[in-house]
MITORNU-524010 format. One record per residue: x, y, z of N, C-alpha, C, CB in turn; residue in three letters. Coordinates in steps of 0.1 Angstrom, whole numbers, plus 2048, in hexadecimal, padded with zeros to 3 digits. Glycine has a CB too. Layout:
MITORNU-524010
XYZXYZXYZXYZALA...
END
This chain:
MITORNU-524010
84C7AE8B18537B88A98497C28A585B7B289EMET84C7CF8A78437DA8A38437DC8948467E78AAGLU8377DE88E8367E28808337F187F82B7DA879ARG83B7F887783980787683480A86884680E879HIS82880F86782181285A81F82185881480A85ALEU82182584C81E83384981083384282983983FLEU80683A8497F983B8447F684883E7EE83884FLEU7F48498317F285682B7E485B82D7F585581BTHR7E386882F7D686E8337D487A82A7D7873842VAL7C787C8277C288881F7B588C8257C2885810SER7AF8978207A289B82479789281F7A08A9820GLU79A88981579188080F78F87481979587B801GLN78287181B77F867825784859820770866827LYS78685881378B84B80E79984881278B84B7FESER7A18528177AE84F81B7AE8478287B585C81ESER7A384782F7A283F83C79E830839797845845LEU79C82D82D79A81F82A7A781782D79781D81BGLN7B281D82C7BF8168307BE81383F7CB81F82DGLY7BA81D8477B981B8567AF80F8597B482885DALA7A480F85279A8058557A07F785178D80884DARG7A77F78467AD7EA8427B77E584C7B57EC834TYR7BF7EE8527C97EA85C7C27E58687D27F685FLEU7B77EB86C7B07E78787AB7D98767A57F187BALA7A67D586A7A17C88687AC7BE8677987C885CGLY7B77C28627C27B985F7CA7B586B7CC7BF854PHE7CD7BF8747D67BC87F7CD7BA88C7DF7C9882PHE7CF7AE8917C97AB89E7D27B08A97C779C8A0GLN7DF7AF8A87E97B38B27EC7C28AF7F57AB8B2ASN7E37CB8B27E47D98AF7EF7E08B87D77E18B0LYS7F27DA8C37FC7DF8CC80A7DF8C67FC7D78DAGLU80B7D68BC8187D58B58197DD8A881B7C68B2ALA8107E78A78107EF89B8117FD89E8027ED893VAL81B80489881D81289981981988C82C81689DLYS81182488D80C82B8828118398817FD82B881LEU81683D87681984C87380F85186982884E86FTHR80785A86D7FD86086480486C85C7F086586BLEU80486B84F80B87584780387C83D81686D83FPHE80488A83E7FC89383580689C82E7F189B83DTYR80689C82180F8A58198068B081481689E80ETHR8098BD8198008C88178058D080B7FF8D1823MET7FC8D38018008DB7F58058E97FA7F48DD7ECPRO80E8EE7F38138FC7F58099067F08218FE7EFARG8079117F77FE91C7F28049217E57FC9277FCPRO7FB9277DC80092D7CF80B9377D27F49347C8PRO8159367C982193F7CA81D94E7C682C93B7C2ALA8239577CD8219657C982E96A7C381D96E7D6VAL82E96D7B683B9717AF83E97F7B283996F7A0TRP84B9827B18509907B584899B7AE85F9917B2THR8469997A183F9A479A8319A679E8409A078BGLY82A99D7A481C99F7A881A99F7B78149947A2GLU8269A07BF8259A07CD81F9AD7D283399D7D3LYS8139AC7D780C9B77DD8089B37EB8009BD7D5THR8049BC7F37FF9B88017F39AF8007FC9C4809GLN7EA9B27F77DE9A97F57E299B7F17D59AF7EAGLU7EB99A7E87F098C7E37F79857EE7F998D7D7LYS7FF98B7F68069858017FC98080C81098F807VAL7F298880F7E89858187E09798137DE99081BLEU7DD9798067D596D8007DE9608027D29707F1GLU7EB9617FF7F39568017F495180F8029597FCGLN7F595A8197F59568277E894F82B7F8962830LYS7DD9558267CF94F8297CE9418237C4959823ASP7D393F8177D29328117DB9288197D7933802ALA7E692C81E7EF9248267E89208337FC92A829ALA7E192A8397DA9278467CF91D8437D593484CARG7C791F8397BC9168367C19088327B491B82ALYS7CC90782B7D28FA8287D68F38347DD8FC81EGLY7DD8FA83D7E28F38497D68EF8527EB8FD851GLN7CC8F78537C08F485B7B98E78567B68FF85BALA7B88E68487B28DA8427BB8CE8457B18DC833LYS7C88CF8447D18C48467D08BF8557DF8C8843ALA7D08C985E7D08C586C7C28BF8707D18D2875LYS7B78C386A7AA8BD86C7AA8AF86779F8C5865LYS7B08AC85B7B189F8557B989685E7B689F847ALA7C489A8637CD89286C7C688F8797DA89986ELEU7BF89987E7B889888B7AD88D88A7B28A5890HIS7A588E87F79B88487D7A087687A792889871GLU7AC8768737B28698707B786287D7BD86A866ALA7BD86B8867C28668937B686089B7C987189AARG7AB86889C7A08638A379B85689E79586E8A3GLN79B85589079684888A79E83C88E79584A87BGLU7AB83E88D7B483288F7B482E89E7C283588BVAL7B28388A77B08348B57A382D8B77B18418BEVAL7998328B178C82B8B278C81D8AD7818338ABLYS79581B8A379680E89D79F8048A579C80F88FLEU7A58098B07AC8008BA7BB8028BA7A97F38B6GLY7C180B8B37CF80D8B37D28168BF7D48138A6PHE7DE8138C57E281A8D17E68298CE7EE8138D8LEU7E08328D67E28408D37F18448D57DA8488DDGLU7F883D8DE8068418E080F83B8D580B83B8EEGLU8098338CC81182E8C180D8348B481081F8C0LYS8078408B48028478A880A8548A87F38498A8ILE81185689D81886389B81186A88F827861897ASP81387788F80D88088481888887E80288988AVAL81888887082189086881A89885E82C887862ARG81B8A585F8168AF8558228B684E80D8BA85CLEU8228B484182E8B983A8298C282E8378AE835GLN82F8CE82D82D8D68218328CF8158338E4823MET82B8CE80A82F8C77FE83D8CC7F98258C77F4ARG8468C27F78538C57F28558C17E485D8BE7FBGLN8538B57E08568AF7D384A8AB7CB8608A47D5LEU83E8AD7D18328A77CB82D89D7D58348A27BDGLY82089A7D48198917DE8208837DE80B8907DBLYS82187D7D28278707D183586F7D682686B7C2VAL83D8787D184B8787D584D87B7E48548827CDLYS8458837E98468867F884287A80083C8927FCASP8388727FB83486680283F85C8028278607FCILE84585A7F68508517F485C8557FC85484F7E5LEU85F8627FC86B86680486986481386D875802GLU85D86681885A86482685A85582984C869829GLU85584D82085683E82286483982384F837816GLY86D83E81A87B83A81A88284082788283F80EALA87F84C82A88785283688284D843884861835ARG876849844871845851873836855862848852GLY87882E84C87A82084E86D81985288581E859LEU86381C84B85681684D85680884784A81F847TYR84D80084C84B7F28468427F383A8457E9850ASP8397FC8398317FE82D82A80B82D8267F382CALA82781082181F81C81F81081781C824825813ILE80781D8237F98188227F082481C7F3814830VAL7E98218117E182B80B7D282580A7E682E7FDLEU7C982E80E7BB82B80B7B982E7FC7B1833814GLY7B18267F67AF8277E77A18297E47B481A7E0LYS79D8357DE7908377D978F8317CB78C8467D9ARG78382E7C77818287BA7858327AF7728257B8GLY78C82C7A579083479A78583578F79D82D793LEU78484078977C84177D78384977276E847781ASN77D84A76778485075C78785F75F77C84F74FTRP77E86676678187476978D87677277487A76FPHE78D86E77D79886F7867A586C780796865792GLU7A58617777B285D7717B78677677B084F76AGLU7AD86D75F7B18777557B588575A7A687874BALA7AE8897657AF8977697B68987777A289D769PHE7B488F77F7B989178D7C688878F7AF88D797GLU7C787D7877D287478A7CF86B7967DF87B78CGLY7D88637997D785A7A47E48587AC7D184C7A0SER7E485C7B87F085A7C07F484C7C17EE8607CEVAL7EA8437C37ED8357C47F48307B77E182C7C6SER7EF8347AB7F582F79F80383579D7EB833793LYS8048427A081284879F81C8407A88118567A3GLU81883D7B48218367BD8248287B781A8347CALEU81B8217B181E8147AB8288157A081180E7A5LEU82882179983182378E83F82979282B82B783GLU84082C79F84D8327A48568277A984983C7AFSER86282B7AC86C8227B28688217C087B8287B0ASN8658157C48608127D286B80E7DB8558077D1LEU86D8167E58778127EF87080C7FB87F81E7F4GLY86380C7FB85B80780684F800801858812811CYS84A7F580683E7EF8008327F880283B7E1807PRO8297F77F981D8007F98107F77FA81C8097EDILE8077FA8037FB7F38047F07FD8007F87EF813TRP7E87F87F67DD8007F07D07F97F57DE8027E1ILE7C88017FC7BC7FB8027AF8017FC7BC7FD811CYS7A77F97F679A7FF7F178E7F67F679A7FF7E1ARG7867FD7FE77A7F680377E7E980A76F7F47F8ARG7867E981478B7DC81A7807D58217967DF824PRO7817C88217777BF82877E7BA8357727B381FASP77A7BE8417817BB84D7807AC85077C7C3858PRO7767A584A77579684D77F78E845767792849GLU78679383C78F78B83479C78983C792792827ARG7A377F8387B077C83E7B97758357AE77484BLYS7C67768387D076F82F7D67788257CA763829GLY7E177381F7E877B8157EB7718097F678181AVAL7E77767FD7EB76F7F17F87747EC7DF7707E6LEU80376D7ED8107717EA81476C7DC81A76C7F5LEU8147767D38177727C58267737C280F77C7BBCYS82B7687BD83A7677BC83E7637AD84075E7C6MET8497687A884E76479B85D76079B84B76F791ASP86375F7A787175C7A887A7687A687475279DGLY8757747A587D7807A48827847B287678B79DSER88C78C7B38907917C08857997C789D79A7BEGLU87E7A17BE8737A87C48687A07CB86C7B07B9GLY8657947C585B78C7CB8607857D88577817C1SER86D7837D887377E7E58737887F08817787E3TYR8757957EC8747A07F68667A17FB8797AD7EFARG85C79F7F284E7A07F684B7947FF84579F7EAMET8517887FD84F77D807855781814856770801ALA86078881586678C82185D79682887479281FGLU85779F82084E7AA8268427A382B84B7B481BHIS83C79982483079282983378B83682B78881ETHR83F78583784277E84384478884F84F776841GLY84A79384C84C79D85783F7A285C8547A9851LEU8357A48538287A985882079E85F8207AE84CILE82179285B81978786081F77F86B81577E855LEU82C78386F83277B87982B77A88684078187CGLY82478588A81C78589780D78589482079189FTHR8097848887FB7848857F77758817F778E879GLU7F576D88B7F475F8887E775A8817F6757895GLN7DD7638817D075F87B7D175F86B7C5768880ARG7DC7668667DC7678577E575C8517E2774854HIS7DF7548487E774A8407ED7518347DE73E83CPRO7F674B82E7FC7508217FB74581780B754824VAL7F774980B7F77407FF8017467F57E973E7F9LYS80C73E7F28157427E780F73E7DA82373B7E9ILE80E7487D18077467C48107497B97FA74F7C4PHE81273F7B081B7407A581373E7988277367A5VAL81474878F80E74778281974277880775477DVAL81873677382273176A82373975D81F722767LYS83073975883274174C84174274982C74E74CGLY84474773D85274873885A75274185274B72AARG85375B74785A76674F85E76275D85177274FTHR85B75676185F75176E86E75076F858744772LEU87475477A88275477C88774678088775F786LYS87F73E78688273178B87672878988773179AGLU87871B78B86D71178A86471479687370378BALA85771279384C71579E84F70E7AB83F711799PRO8547027AB8576FB7B88627027BF85A6EC7B5ASP86C7077B887770E7BF87271B7C58837107B5ALA86A7227BD86572F7C285D72D7CF85C7357B7ILE8547237CF84B7207DA85471C7E68417157D7ILE85E7137E486770F7EF86E71B7F58717057EAALA8737247ED87A72F7F28717397F98827377E7ARG86573A7F485B7437FB85873E80984E7447F3GLY85673180A85372B81785F72D82185071C816LYS86B72C81C87772E82487773C82A88472B81CGLU87574682187575482586A75782F87475D819LEU85E75182D85375383785774D84484674D831LEU85D74184486073A85086B74285886672C84DALA87474985187E75185887875C86088875684EGLU86C76185B86476B86285A76686C85E775858SER85B75986F85275387984475187485175B885LYS84374E86683674A86083973B85D832753854VAL83473286583872386383071E85783471B86FPRO83671385183070C846822708847838701842ASN81D70685481070285680670D85280E6FE865VAL80B71985280272484E80372883F805731857ARG80B72083880E72482A80A71982181E726828VAL80271D8167FF71480B8047197FF7EF71280ASER8037127F48097177E78027107DB8187147E7ALA8027177D07FE7117C38057187B87EF7117C2SER8067117AD80C7167A080171379581A71179DALA7FD71D78E7F271C7847F77217767E6723789VAL7F071B76C7F272075E7E672A75C7F2715754GLU7E97367567DE73F7547E27487487DB747760ALA7D974B73F7DB7557347DB7637397D1752729SER7D47657447D377374A7D87727597C4778749SER7E477675B7E97757697E177D7737F877A769PRO7DD78976F7D57927787C878B77B7D37A0772ALA7C27857717B577F7737B677377C7B077A766GLY7C176B77B7C47607847C57657927D075877FALA7CD7707947CF7757A17C277A7A77DA7807A1ILE7BA7817A07AE7877A57A477B7A97A778F79ALEU7A47717A079B7657A479F75F7B079B75B798ARG7AC75C7B27B27567BD7AF75E7CA7C17537BCGLU7B176B7C97AF7747D47A17747D97B37827D1ALA7977747CF7897747D37857667D87817777C7GLU78975C7D278574E7D678B74B7E478A7437CDGLU7977507E779D74D7F479A7577FF7AC74D7F2GLY7937627FB78F76C80579B77380C78676680FGLY7A67768047B277B80A7B078980E7BE779801TYR7B778D8197B779B81D7C17A48157BA79C82CALA7CB79D80F7D57A48077DA79C7FC7E17A8811ALA7DE7A37F17E579D7E67F27A37E57DD79E7D8VAL7FD79C7E680B7A17E781279E7DA81279B7F4ALA8177A87D481F7A67C782B7AF7C78157AA7BBVAL8357AB7BF8417B37BD8417B97AF84D7AB7C0ALA8467C57AE8477CC7A18567CE79E83F7DA7A1ARG85D7C379A86B7C479886E7C77898727B779CGLY8797CC78687D7D077887E7C376F88A7D7778ARG8787C47648787B97598737AC75E8867B8754LYS86C7AC7698667A076E85779F76986779F77DSER85179376C84379176983B79C76F83F78376DPHE83E79F77C8367A87838387B777E8397A8792MET8447B97798467C777383D7C97678557C8770ASP83C7BE75F8347BF7538257C17578367B374ALYS8217BA7618147BC7668117CA76A8117B3772MET81B7D07728187DD77881B7E976E8207DF784PHE81F7E67628207F17588167F074D82E7F1752MET80C7E774D8037E57427F57E37478077DA73AGLY7ED7DD73E7DF7DC7417DC7D274D7D77D7735SER7E57C874E7E37BE7597E57C57677ED7B2758VAL7EE7CE7687F07D57747E47DD7787FD7DE774SER7DF7E476E7D37EC7707C77E47747D07F5764MET7C67D776F7BC7CE7737BC7CC7827BC7C176BSER7C87C97877C97C67957C77D379D7D87C1798LEU7CD7DE7987CB7EB79F7BD7EF7A07D47F5799PHE7B67EE7957A87F279479E7E979B7A47F4786ARG7A07DC7997967D279D7977CC7AA7967C7792GLU7A37CC7B17A37C67BE79B7CE7C87B27C57C3ILE7927C87CE78A7CE7D97897C47E477C7D27D4GLU7867C97F07857C17FC7937BC80177C7B57F9LYS79C7BA7F87AA7B77FC7B37C37F97AF7AA7F4ALA7BE7C48007C87CF7FD7D27C97F37CF7D380AALA7D77D27EB7E27CF7E27EF7D37E87E07D67D4LEU7F87CA7EB8057CD7F080F7CC7E58097C37FCTRP8177D77E38207D87D882E7DC7DD81C7E17CDVAL8397D57D88467D97DB84E7DA7CF84D7CF7E6SER8597E17CF8627E37C386C7D87C38687F07C3GLY
END
């Protein structure tokens, strides 16, 4: 079954970290289709009262430069993903003038295109970027997600497997289905179902694990590739980070459902711990 992924592209080289992550994660690249997506800022508006020939020419020049920069970024991204082993005939390119803002345009494209996931390369956050530039990845995490998002920061191609964090919410079961969909033909990747015990669990840990295994099996990830554990921890994010590092996982998969344990994680300091501190592994998030 073909996986169709939306890979966001910008002129920043860090956006290609997502491509490098995909290349290390997927052995069966023939079964992966990529759409490279660039949302281009609109040139500064020229208001009626100030519309002169000079201003109009400046606007047209800004539009030409913006389009040239976008096309260059997409061309370089296409070259990179081909070099990384993906089939050229399975790579599409989409350049779109910004409509609703960068984040909303990405989400709209993800929902409209019926992609299996949105993939973002993630540069390191610092106080200046957060305060003055913002973060597309962070905005996406805080938005209504119609499509899972993969955030990739300095991926390690030697890693394998997915740490599937579950709390018994519908969102976590959807993430189990997503994990199974992705790994059905990628047999080198094991899955570990990881439950952090607490009052916010929707079901008993054993029931959560059993249901997770059922959903994975339905996507052709047999129980022999699945392990599980339930742990007590005062810091859920800390427990997840430790488990991800000790297990050398390629991805940490979590759900951000309303009023669930994961929702509280993704709206507070614990969420930012995961978002900031996960390196070498990608962070998979679904709504």
